N, C-alpha and C positions, 0 to 999 in steps of 0.2 A: 570636513578632513577626518575625521573617524573611519568613513566607507574606504579614504585609502590605505587608513591603518590595516583596517580587516586582509585589505588586500597585499598588503605586504607582509602580512602576521604568516597568513593563508600561504601564501609564496617561502617564506622561508620555512615554515611545517611542513611542504609537500617536498622541498627541499632535504632538509633533516633527515624525514623519514625513507627515500628512494637513497639517501646514502645507506643509513643502517637495512633495511631490505641491500642492498648492493654486498653489504662484507657479510651480513647471515648466509646468501646466495653462494657470493663467493667461498667464502671463507678462509682457508688456508690462502686459495690460489691473489686471492685481492692485497695479503700482505704480496705475498712472493711479488704482484704486480708494482705495492709500494720500492720493493728492496734493488729493482734491476738499476737500479740509474746510479749505486754504488760499484755493479762492473764492468765496469769501461776498464778497468785496469784488467783487465783477463782479456779484453776484448781487442785484435790488432784489425787496424782497418787496409792490411792484405787480407786476412780470411773474406769480407766480404766484396773486396776486388774477384776474387777466385769463385768461390759461392755463384756470382750471377756469369760469371765466366761462362760456367759449367750449365747457366740454366738456358743462356744462350747460345750454346753450342747444339750443333747437327749430330755433326759427327758423335760415333761412339767411341772409338779410342779415340780422341782427343776428351773428352769428356772427361772418359776415363782419367786418363793420365794427369788431367786437372783437379779432379776428385781426388787421388791420389797426392795431393801437390795439398790440396785443400785439406785432409786428413793429417797430414804430417806437421802442419805450420800449430793446428790444433793439440796436438801432442810438444811440440815445442814447448807452446807454452805453457802446457799443463805441465811441463818435467822443469820448466823454471819457476812456477808457482811451486812445487813439492819442496824441491830446495829451499827456496825461501820462508815458506810456510813452516818447515822443519829447524831451521836455523831460527825460527822465530820463537817455537814452539822451544826448543832449545837454552836458548839466552833468556828469555823470559824465566822459566824455571830455573835456572840455575841461581842469576842477580834474586828468583823468589821476589819477582814481577807476576801478581795475579792477573791484573789490568792487561797487561800483555800477551797472559795465556785466555784469556778471553775476547781481546781483539783476536786471536789468531781462531779464534773458535767461529768468529761472525764472520773472516776471511773462508773460514772452510764450508759455512751455509750460504754464504755465497757461488763458493766455487761447484757445490752441488748443484744449483740452480743453471748455471752456464754451461754442467757438463748437459745436464736436460735438455737444453736449450739445443747446444752441439746434438747432439742424438737424434732431435729433429729434423735439423737444417741437414745434418748428411741424409739422414733419409729421405730428406726430399728433392737433394742433386743424387743420391740413386734411381728413383724417378723417373731421372733420364737418359739414363743408362738402360742398354740391351742388357737383357739380365742374363741371356746365353752365352754373354761375356764378360761377366764376372761374379757368377753366377761360384765361381772354384773358389773364389777366395772373399766372401759375403764372411764364411763364421770367422776367419780371422781380424773385419773389422767388427766384430760385434764381440771377439775376443778382448780386442784393444782399448772397447767400452769401457765393457765390465770391468776390467782390471784398472782403469781409473777410478770409478766408479771404489771399487775397495779399497785402493790409496786414501782417498779421498775419506772413506768412513774409519782408514785406520788411522790418519793424520787425528780425524774428532776424538777419537776414544783416549789415544794417545795424551791429548789437547786435557782434555775431562779426567784422565787419569791426573797428572800434572798438578791441575786446579784442586783436585778434592784431598791428593797428599798435602798439599802445601800449605792447604785450610786446617789441616788436622794434625801437621807436625811441624815445628818448626825446624825440626835439621834437615837437609835434604838425604836422599837417597845413602844408604854405608856406604863409602863412599867408593869400596873397588867396584859395584855395580854401575856408580856413578859416575866411575873412567871409563867401565865396558858401553855403558850408553853412551854416555857422549861421543864417542868411537866409532858405535855402531852407527850415529848420526852422521856423523865427517865421513864417510864409506858410502852411503846414503849420495849425501848430493857429489861425492865425486860420481859417483853410477850415470845420475839424475845430469852430470854437466858433460861423462862419455857420452853416453847415450842419441844424448842434444845435440854433439856435433856430429854423429854417427844417419845421422836417422835422412834420409834423402838422400845420399853419400853414394849409394849401389856399393860398399864395402864391406858385403859379405864375410868374409873374412875376419874383418873386427871386430863384427858386432858377434860372430860365435864365439870369438877370443874375449868380448864382454858378458857375455853367457858364462864360461869357465868362472871369470873372474867371481860373477856372482854367483854361483855354487858355493864359492870357498866361503866366498865371506857370511854365505848360507850355513852351508856346517856348523862352523866357526862362532854365530849368532846360537843356530839350536843346541850347540854343549854348551852354551854356558847357559841360557835358559833349563837345558835338563838338570846342569848340577847346579841349581839356585831350585829350581822344583823339587830336586831329593833330598835336601838341605831344610827347606819347608813341611815337610812330610813326613821325613827321619825322626821318629819319636823320641829317640834315644840323642836327639841334638841343645834339649835343656833351653829354647831359644824363649826370652820375656817376651811377654805380649803383644806389648807394642813393639817389639824390634819386630817377630815374626809377619805382625800386621806390615810393616816399613818392608820387607821382604816380598809380602805377597803385592802391594803395589810395584814395587821393583821386577817383580814377575810381568804382571801385564805391559810397564811399557816393552819390557824383552821381548814380549809377543805381538805386541800390534808394531813394532819395527823388524818382527822378524819377517812377519806379514808384507812389508811393506818390500821388504828383498823378493820374497818370497815372490809376488805377483809384481813388481818390479822386471824379473825377470821372462816371465808369463809375458809380460807386453815386450818386452822385448824382443821375443819367440814372433807376437804378432806380426810386429812396424817389420823385422828380416821376410816372413814372409808376402806381405804385401811388395812390398822394394821386387821378392823376384818377381811377383806378379807385370810388373809392367815390361818386363824380357820377352 
């Protein structure tokens, strides 16, 4: 009987050691493997079908057309995510819901993993396409991916700013800046909706007009940030220390929203050029 207890104990010990070694060797990758189960809401079955079609297609032109469709499906999913996450951050901050802000941060971390996986899958698809056929447009493909990572990072920093502010201050951002920030959030959400509706339509003129609209919003955002920056650094303003810190938090939030709009405009250019590559 003691013999069997010894065997069972040894097996359990070996399994425990193997698990410890796995986490020690894999480190962060082990954590990422655990979190893969959470990303289902960002994955559309349609992308899996298109991906397999690309891998099975021999004709380069057909494979490239499917590849662009695959990219545009990913892009639309991402824009929908940006809108919903931005709304979640804004609503949670305005209602002093720190738990909601932390949930947004977890979603943002999950999306970063998803973006990395998509980048690997997209690179895998490119292997089936003749390089001479698509080399002219590969730069736009990489630009679009870089833009998505940048926007996601800005969302993360924005949520962190709101969490940090909510923990240190009992009142929201100064009213005038809260209104301006909420207006920017609404503008960005509208831009995401418009761009989503245009991707894949080959409506080149409408996409160019959308970029002009983004430029107008970008200029207004810059002006608001610049006025706030000058107020913070004007030695004659005699602002109390607590209020000065609150203004700096507001400026950080403005800067992240400004970067999202700026990057969204570059992302629109990339999708526009990828649409032109199909003609």
